DSSP file (Angstrom, degrees, kcal/mol; ACC not computed):
  #  RESIDUE AA STRUCTURE BP1 BP2  ACC     N-H-->O    O-->H-N    N-H-->O    O-->H-N    TCO  KAPPA ALPHA  PHI   PSI    X-CA   Y-CA   Z-CA
    1    1 A M     >        0   0    0      0, 0.0     4,-2.3     0, 0.0     5,-0.2   0.000 360.0 360.0 360.0 -37.3  260.2   39.7  256.8
    2    2 A S  H  >  +     0   0    0      1,-0.2     4,-2.5     2,-0.2     5,-0.2   0.918 360.0  49.4 -63.1 -43.4  258.2   39.1  259.9
    3    3 A S  H  > S+     0   0    0      2,-0.2     4,-2.4     1,-0.2    -1,-0.2   0.893 109.8  51.9 -64.3 -39.1  257.5   35.5  259.0
    4    4 A T  H  > S+     0   0    0      2,-0.2     4,-2.3     1,-0.2    -1,-0.2   0.927 110.5  48.4 -62.2 -44.6  261.2   34.9  258.3
    5    5 A Y  H  X S+     0   0    0     -4,-2.3     4,-2.5     1,-0.2    -2,-0.2   0.917 111.9  49.3 -60.6 -43.9  262.1   36.3  261.7
    6    6 A L  H  X S+     0   0    0     -4,-2.5     4,-2.7     2,-0.2    -1,-0.2   0.867 109.6  51.5 -66.2 -36.5  259.4   34.2  263.4
    7    7 A I  H  X S+     0   0    0     -4,-2.4     4,-2.4     2,-0.2     5,-0.2   0.940 112.0  46.3 -64.5 -46.3  260.6   31.0  261.7
    8    8 A I  H  X>S+     0   0    0     -4,-2.3     4,-2.7     1,-0.2     5,-0.6   0.909 113.3  49.8 -62.3 -42.1  264.2   31.7  262.8
    9    9 A W  I  X>S+     0   0    0     -4,-2.5     5,-2.3    -5,-0.2     4,-1.2   0.924 110.8  50.2 -62.7 -45.0  263.1   32.4  266.3
   10   10 A D  I  <>S+     0   0    0     -4,-2.7     5,-2.1     3,-0.2     6,-0.2   0.951 117.8  37.9 -56.2 -51.4  261.0   29.2  266.4
   11   11 A L  I  <5S+     0   0    0     -4,-2.4     6,-2.8     3,-0.2    -2,-0.2   0.898 127.8  29.1 -74.7 -41.6  263.8   27.0  265.3
   12   12 A Y  I  <5S+     0   0    0     -4,-2.7     4,-0.2    -5,-0.2    -3,-0.2   0.934 131.1  25.6 -88.2 -49.4  266.8   28.5  267.0
   13   13 A M  I  <<S+     0   0    0     -4,-1.2    -3,-0.2    -5,-0.6    -4,-0.1   0.944 129.6  33.5 -84.7 -50.2  265.5   30.1  270.2
   14   14 A D  I   <S+     0   0    0     -5,-2.3    -3,-0.2     1,-0.2    -4,-0.2   0.910 132.1  29.0 -76.7 -41.9  262.3   28.2  271.1
   15   15 A W  S   <S-     0   0    0     -5,-2.1    -1,-0.2    -6,-0.3    -3,-0.2   0.643  95.4-134.9 -94.4 -15.4  263.4   24.7  269.8
   16   16 A G        +     0   0    0     -6,-0.2    -4,-0.2    -4,-0.2     3,-0.2   0.758  52.5 146.6  70.4  25.4  267.1   25.1  270.3
   17   17 A L        +     0   0    0     -6,-2.8    10,-0.3    -7,-0.2    -1,-0.2  -0.294  39.4  46.5 -89.0 176.0  268.0   23.7  266.9
   18   18 A F  S    S+     0   0    0      8,-2.4     2,-0.3     1,-0.2    -1,-0.2   0.874  72.3 165.4  60.1  43.9  270.9   24.5  264.5
   19   19 A R    >   -     0   0    0      8,-1.7     3,-0.9    -3,-0.2     7,-0.3  -0.682  38.1-111.5 -88.5 143.0  273.5   24.5  267.2
   20   20 A R  T 3  S+     0   0    0     -2,-0.3    -1,-0.1     1,-0.2     5,-0.0  -0.396  94.4  12.3 -71.7 149.4  277.2   24.3  266.2
   21   21 A N  T 3  S+     0   0    0      1,-0.2    -1,-0.2    -2,-0.1     2,-0.2   0.748  86.3 156.2  58.1  28.8  279.2   21.2  267.0
   22   22 A S    <   -     0   0    0     -3,-0.9    -1,-0.2     2,-0.2     4,-0.1  -0.559  51.6-129.5 -81.5 150.1  276.1   19.1  267.8
   23   23 A K  S    S+     0   0    0     -2,-0.2     2,-0.4     2,-0.1    -1,-0.1   0.685  97.9  62.6 -73.5 -15.7  276.4   15.4  267.4
   24   24 A F  S >  S-     0   0    0      4,-0.0     3,-1.6    11,-0.0     2,-0.2  -0.934 101.7-106.0-108.0 133.0  273.1   15.5  265.3
   25   25 A L  T 3  S-     0   0    0     -2,-0.4     3,-0.1     1,-0.3    -2,-0.1  -0.394  98.1 -10.6 -61.6 121.8  273.2   17.5  262.1
   26   26 A F  T 3  S+     0   0    0     -7,-0.3    -8,-2.4     1,-0.2    -1,-0.3   0.509 123.3  86.6  67.0   8.4  271.3   20.8  262.5
   27   27 A L  S <  S-     0   0    0     -3,-1.6    -8,-1.7   -10,-0.3     2,-0.3  -0.171  81.0 -94.6-111.8-151.9  269.9   19.8  265.9
   28   28 A R        -     0   0    0    -10,-0.1     3,-0.1    -3,-0.1   -11,-0.1  -0.821  30.8-109.1-125.3 169.3  271.2   20.0  269.4
   29   29 A D  S    S+     0   0    0     -2,-0.3     2,-1.0     1,-0.2    -1,-0.1   0.927 104.2  51.8 -67.2 -46.1  273.1   17.4  271.5
   30   30 A N        +     0   0    0     57,-0.1     2,-0.4    -3,-0.0    -1,-0.2  -0.763  68.1 157.8-102.6  96.2  270.3   16.5  274.0
   31   31 A I        -     0   0    0     -2,-1.0     4,-0.1    -3,-0.1    56,-0.0  -0.901  27.2-164.1-113.8 145.8  267.2   15.5  272.2
   32   32 A L  S    S+     0   0    0     -2,-0.4    -1,-0.1     2,-0.1     3,-0.1   0.737  73.2  60.4-100.5 -28.5  264.5   13.4  273.7
   33   33 A Y  S    S-     0   0    0      1,-0.1     5,-0.1     2,-0.1    -2,-0.1  -0.573 104.0 -82.9 -92.0 161.9  262.5   12.4  270.5
   34   34 A P    >>  -     0   0    0      0, 0.0     3,-1.5     0, 0.0     4,-0.7  -0.359  42.6-115.7 -60.5 147.4  264.1   10.5  267.7
   35   35 A A  H >> S+     0   0    0      1,-0.3     4,-2.0     2,-0.2     3,-0.5   0.801 111.3  66.6 -58.5 -32.0  266.0   12.8  265.3
   36   36 A I  H 3> S+     0   0    0      1,-0.2     4,-1.7     2,-0.2    -1,-0.3   0.834  93.0  61.3 -61.8 -31.2  263.7   12.1  262.4
   37   37 A Y  H <> S+     0   0    0     -3,-1.5     4,-2.4     1,-0.2    -1,-0.2   0.903 106.6  45.0 -60.8 -41.1  260.9   13.8  264.3
   38   38 A Y  H <X S+     0   0    0     -4,-0.7     4,-2.2    -3,-0.5    -2,-0.2   0.900 110.0  54.0 -69.9 -40.8  262.8   17.1  264.3
   39   39 A Y  H  < S+     0   0    0     -4,-2.0    -1,-0.2     1,-0.2    -2,-0.2   0.787 115.2  41.3 -66.1 -25.9  263.8   16.7  260.6
   40   40 A I  H  X S+     0   0    0     -4,-1.7     4,-1.5    -5,-0.2    -2,-0.2   0.840 112.7  53.8 -84.1 -38.3  260.1   16.3  259.8
   41   41 A A  H  X S+     0   0    0     -4,-2.4     4,-2.8    -5,-0.2     5,-0.2   0.833  99.5  62.5 -68.6 -33.0  258.9   19.0  262.1
   42   42 A V  H  X S+     0   0    0     -4,-2.2     4,-2.2     2,-0.2    -1,-0.2   0.966 108.5  38.1 -62.1 -55.6  261.2   21.8  260.8
   43   43 A P  H  > S+     0   0    0      0, 0.0     4,-2.8     0, 0.0     5,-0.2   0.877 116.1  54.0 -65.8 -32.8  259.8   21.9  257.2
   44   44 A I  H  X S+     0   0    0     -4,-1.5     4,-2.8     2,-0.2     5,-0.3   0.935 109.3  48.3 -63.0 -43.9  256.3   21.4  258.5
   45   45 A N  H  X S+     0   0    0     -4,-2.8     4,-2.2     2,-0.2    -1,-0.2   0.907 113.1  48.0 -61.5 -41.8  256.7   24.3  260.8
   46   46 A I  H  X S+     0   0    0     -4,-2.2     4,-1.5    -5,-0.2    -2,-0.2   0.939 114.0  45.8 -65.4 -46.9  258.1   26.5  258.0
   47   47 A I  H  < S+     0   0    0     -4,-2.8     3,-0.2     1,-0.2    -2,-0.2   0.931 116.5  44.4 -63.1 -45.7  255.3   25.6  255.5
   48   48 A L  H >< S+     0   0    0     -4,-2.8     3,-1.0     1,-0.2    -1,-0.2   0.825 108.7  57.2 -71.3 -29.6  252.5   26.0  258.0
   49   49 A R  H 3< S+     0   0    0     -4,-2.2     3,-0.4    -5,-0.3    -1,-0.2   0.832 111.9  43.5 -65.7 -31.0  254.0   29.3  259.3
   50   50 A L  T >< S+     0   0    0     -4,-1.5     3,-1.9    -3,-0.2    -1,-0.2   0.319  82.1 103.8 -95.0   7.4  253.8   30.6  255.7
   51   51 A S  G X   +     0   0    0     -3,-1.0     3,-1.8     1,-0.3     4,-0.2   0.707  63.0  76.4 -65.7 -18.3  250.3   29.2  255.1
   52   52 A W  G >  S+     0   0    0     -3,-0.4     3,-1.8     1,-0.3    -1,-0.3   0.731  77.6  76.5 -63.0 -19.5  248.9   32.7  255.4
   53   53 A L  G X  S+     0   0    0     -3,-1.9     3,-1.8     1,-0.3     4,-0.4   0.719  75.8  75.8 -64.5 -19.0  250.2   33.4  251.9
   54   54 A T  G X  S+     0   0    0     -3,-1.8     3,-0.9     1,-0.3     5,-0.3   0.715  81.1  69.5 -66.2 -17.9  247.3   31.3  250.6
   55   55 A F  G <  S+     0   0    0     -3,-1.8    -1,-0.3     1,-0.2    -2,-0.2   0.714  90.1  61.7 -70.4 -18.2  245.1   34.4  251.3
   56   56 A L  G <  S+     0   0    0     -3,-1.8     2,-0.5    -4,-0.2    -1,-0.2   0.677  97.5  67.7 -78.0 -17.3  246.9   36.1  248.5
   57   57 A I  S <  S-     0   0    0     -3,-0.9     2,-1.3    -4,-0.4    -1,-0.0  -0.901  80.3-140.8-106.2 128.5  245.6   33.5  246.0
   58   58 A D        +     0   0    0     -2,-0.5     2,-0.4     0, 0.0    -3,-0.1  -0.708  44.8 145.0 -91.5  91.6  241.9   33.5  245.3
   59   59 A I        -     0   0    0     -2,-1.3     6,-0.1    -5,-0.3    -2,-0.1  -0.985  50.3 -27.5-129.3 139.9  241.1   29.8  245.2
   60   60 A G  S    S-     0   0    0     -2,-0.4     2,-0.4     4,-0.1     3,-0.0   0.023 100.9 -22.2  64.1-164.3  238.1   27.8  246.2
   61   61 A H     >  -     0   0    0      1,-0.1     4,-2.3    -3,-0.0     5,-0.2  -0.662  51.1-142.0 -85.3 134.4  235.6   28.7  248.9
   62   62 A D  H  > S+     0   0    0     -2,-0.4     4,-2.6     1,-0.2     5,-0.2   0.853  99.1  55.8 -65.9 -34.8  236.8   31.0  251.6
   63   63 A E  H  > S+     0   0    0      2,-0.2     4,-2.0     1,-0.2    -1,-0.2   0.921 110.8  43.5 -65.4 -42.9  235.0   29.1  254.4
   64   64 A I  H  > S+     0   0    0      2,-0.2     4,-2.5     1,-0.2     5,-0.2   0.914 114.2  50.6 -68.0 -42.4  236.6   25.8  253.6
   65   65 A K  H  X S+     0   0    0     -4,-2.3     4,-2.5     1,-0.2    -2,-0.2   0.907 110.3  50.1 -62.5 -41.2  240.0   27.4  253.2
   66   66 A N  H  X S+     0   0    0     -4,-2.6     4,-2.2     2,-0.2    -1,-0.2   0.888 109.3  52.0 -63.4 -39.4  239.6   29.2  256.5
   67   67 A L  H  X S+     0   0    0     -4,-2.0     4,-2.4     2,-0.2    -2,-0.2   0.947 112.1  44.9 -62.0 -48.9  238.7   25.9  258.2
   68   68 A Y  H  X S+     0   0    0     -4,-2.5     4,-2.7     1,-0.2    -2,-0.2   0.912 113.2  50.1 -63.0 -42.3  241.8   24.1  256.8
   69   69 A L  H  X S+     0   0    0     -4,-2.5     4,-2.1     1,-0.2    -1,-0.2   0.878 110.6  50.3 -65.0 -36.1  244.1   27.0  257.7
   70   70 A A  H  X S+     0   0    0     -4,-2.2     4,-2.1     2,-0.2    -1,-0.2   0.914 111.8  47.3 -66.6 -42.4  242.7   27.0  261.2
   71   71 A L  H  X S+     0   0    0     -4,-2.4     4,-2.2     1,-0.2    -2,-0.2   0.895 111.9  50.7 -65.7 -39.3  243.2   23.3  261.6
   72   72 A F  H  X S+     0   0    0     -4,-2.7     4,-2.6     1,-0.2    -1,-0.2   0.891 109.8  50.4 -64.1 -38.9  246.8   23.6  260.2
   73   73 A E  H  X S+     0   0    0     -4,-2.1     4,-2.5     2,-0.2    -2,-0.2   0.880 108.2  52.2 -68.4 -37.0  247.5   26.4  262.7
   74   74 A I  H  X S+     0   0    0     -4,-2.1     4,-2.1     2,-0.2    -1,-0.2   0.927 111.9  46.8 -61.9 -44.2  246.2   24.3  265.6
   75   75 A Y  H  X S+     0   0    0     -4,-2.2     4,-2.8     2,-0.2     5,-0.2   0.925 111.5  51.2 -62.9 -44.4  248.5   21.5  264.5
   76   76 A R  H  X S+     0   0    0     -4,-2.6     4,-2.7     1,-0.2    -2,-0.2   0.909 111.7  46.7 -61.3 -42.8  251.5   23.8  264.1
   77   77 A R  H  X S+     0   0    0     -4,-2.5     4,-2.5     2,-0.2    -1,-0.2   0.865 112.0  50.6 -69.2 -35.5  251.0   25.3  267.5
   78   78 A L  H  X S+     0   0    0     -4,-2.1     4,-2.2    -5,-0.2    -2,-0.2   0.944 113.6  45.1 -64.5 -47.9  250.7   21.8  269.1
   79   79 A Q  H  X S+     0   0    0     -4,-2.8     4,-2.0     1,-0.2     5,-0.2   0.918 113.6  50.7 -60.9 -44.1  253.8   20.7  267.4
   80   80 A W  H  X S+     0   0    0     -4,-2.7     4,-2.5    -5,-0.2    -2,-0.2   0.924 110.6  48.6 -60.1 -45.6  255.6   23.9  268.4
   81   81 A S  H  X S+     0   0    0     -4,-2.5     4,-2.6     1,-0.2     5,-0.3   0.876 109.0  52.5 -67.5 -37.0  254.6   23.5  272.0
   82   82 A L  H  X S+     0   0    0     -4,-2.2     4,-2.0     1,-0.2    -1,-0.2   0.930 115.4  40.1 -64.0 -44.2  255.7   19.9  272.3
   83   83 A I  H  X S+     0   0    0     -4,-2.0     4,-2.4     2,-0.2    -2,-0.2   0.855 114.7  53.7 -73.9 -33.4  259.2   20.6  271.0
   84   84 A R  H  X S+     0   0    0     -4,-2.5     4,-2.3    -5,-0.2    -2,-0.2   0.934 112.0  43.6 -64.9 -46.0  259.4   23.9  272.9
   85   85 A I  H  X S+     0   0    0     -4,-2.6     4,-2.5     2,-0.2    -2,-0.2   0.891 113.4  52.2 -66.7 -39.2  258.6   22.1  276.2
   86   86 A E  H  X S+     0   0    0     -4,-2.0     4,-2.5    -5,-0.3    -2,-0.2   0.905 109.8  49.3 -62.7 -41.1  260.9   19.3  275.4
   87   87 A N  H  X S+     0   0    0     -4,-2.4     4,-2.2     2,-0.2     5,-0.5   0.916 112.4  47.0 -63.9 -43.9  263.7   21.8  274.7
   88   88 A E  H  X S+     0   0    0     -4,-2.3     4,-1.1     1,-0.2    -2,-0.2   0.896 114.9  46.7 -65.4 -39.8  263.1   23.5  278.0
   89   89 A N  H  < S+     0   0    0     -4,-2.5    -2,-0.2     1,-0.2    -1,-0.2   0.889 115.0  45.8 -69.4 -39.2  263.0   20.3  279.9
   90   90 A A  H  < S+     0   0    0     -4,-2.5    -2,-0.2    -5,-0.2    -1,-0.2   0.836 126.3  26.0 -74.2 -33.3  266.1   18.9  278.2
   91   91 A N  H  <  +     0   0    0     -4,-2.2    -3,-0.2    -5,-0.2    -2,-0.2   0.919  62.8 172.7 -99.3 -55.9  268.3   21.9  278.5
   92   92 A N    ><  -     0   0    0     -4,-1.1     3,-1.2    -5,-0.5     5,-0.1   0.925  14.5-177.9  43.0  60.9  267.1   24.1  281.5
   93   93 A P  T 3  S+     0   0    0      0, 0.0    -1,-0.1     0, 0.0    -5,-0.0   0.798  74.3  52.1 -64.8 -29.9  270.2   26.3  281.1
   94   94 A E  T 3  S-     0   0    0      1,-0.0    -2,-0.1     3,-0.0    -3,-0.0   0.652  93.9-142.9 -80.4 -13.4  269.4   28.6  284.0
   95   95 A Q    <   +     0   0    0     -3,-1.2     3,-0.2     1,-0.1    -3,-0.1   0.827  55.7 137.2  54.4  34.7  269.1   25.6  286.4
   96   96 A Y        +     0   0    0      1,-0.2     2,-0.5     2,-0.1     3,-0.1   0.527  61.8  58.5 -87.6  -5.0  266.2   27.4  288.2
   97   97 A R        +     0   0    0      1,-0.1    -1,-0.2    -5,-0.1    -2,-0.1  -0.758  55.2 154.5-122.2  84.1  264.2   24.2  288.3
   98   98 A D        +     0   0    0     -2,-0.5     2,-0.6    -3,-0.2    -1,-0.1   0.691  53.5  85.9 -82.1 -18.5  266.2   21.7  290.2
   99   99 A V        -     0   0    0      1,-0.2     3,-0.0    -3,-0.1    -3,-0.0  -0.745  53.5-177.0 -86.1 120.9  263.2   19.7  291.4
  100  100 A L        +     0   0    0     -2,-0.6     2,-0.4     1,-0.1    -1,-0.2   0.630  66.8  50.7 -92.6 -15.5  262.2   17.2  288.7
  101  101 A E        -     0   0    0      0, 0.0    -1,-0.1     0, 0.0     3,-0.0  -0.956  67.4-148.5-125.6 144.3  259.1   16.0  290.5
  102  102 A I        -     0   0    0     -2,-0.4    -2,-0.0    -3,-0.0     0, 0.0  -0.937  33.7-111.4-106.8 128.6  256.2   17.8  292.1
  103  103 A P        -     0   0    0      0, 0.0     3,-0.1     0, 0.0    -1,-0.0  -0.246  17.4-132.2 -60.3 146.6  254.7   16.1  295.1
  104  104 A D  S    S+     0   0    0      1,-0.2     2,-0.5    -3,-0.0    -2,-0.0   0.914  92.1  26.9 -64.8 -44.4  251.2   14.7  294.6
  105  105 A I        -     0   0    0      2,-0.0     2,-0.6     0, 0.0    -1,-0.2  -0.979  66.3-164.6-126.7 125.1  249.8   16.2  297.8
  106  106 A I        -     0   0    0     -2,-0.5     2,-0.5    -3,-0.1     0, 0.0  -0.943  15.4-150.9-107.7 121.7  251.1   19.3  299.4
  107  107 A Q        -     0   0    0     -2,-0.6     2,-0.4     2,-0.0    -2,-0.0  -0.804   8.4-164.8 -98.4 127.2  249.8   19.7  303.0
  108  108 A F              0   0    0     -2,-0.5    -2,-0.0     1,-0.1     0, 0.0  -0.911 360.0 360.0-109.0 136.2  249.4   23.1  304.4
  109  109 A K              0   0    0     -2,-0.4    -1,-0.1     0, 0.0    -2,-0.0   0.364 360.0 360.0-120.8 360.0  249.0   23.6  308.2
């Protein structure tokens, strides 16, 4: 149940997907990447989020399995963070960041 909740939270709250009346099926109106990236990222996120279930099956060497699961989790978190940051940048619903650029040098006197 926890994994199901986390998957729903990832997709709806963090990534902002599955919005009603969006011009893209199951996505949101303002996307920055091509739509196919999101359609590929959703099942990958779900599969990798559930990869812990492989610990219930005793297959192969545990060290190798742990290595692969760690690498998959690194990929999942990287993918999650890119889409999460893109969603926050594209939507910014609170409008608390009106400045889109940060000056290179800030001088204090």
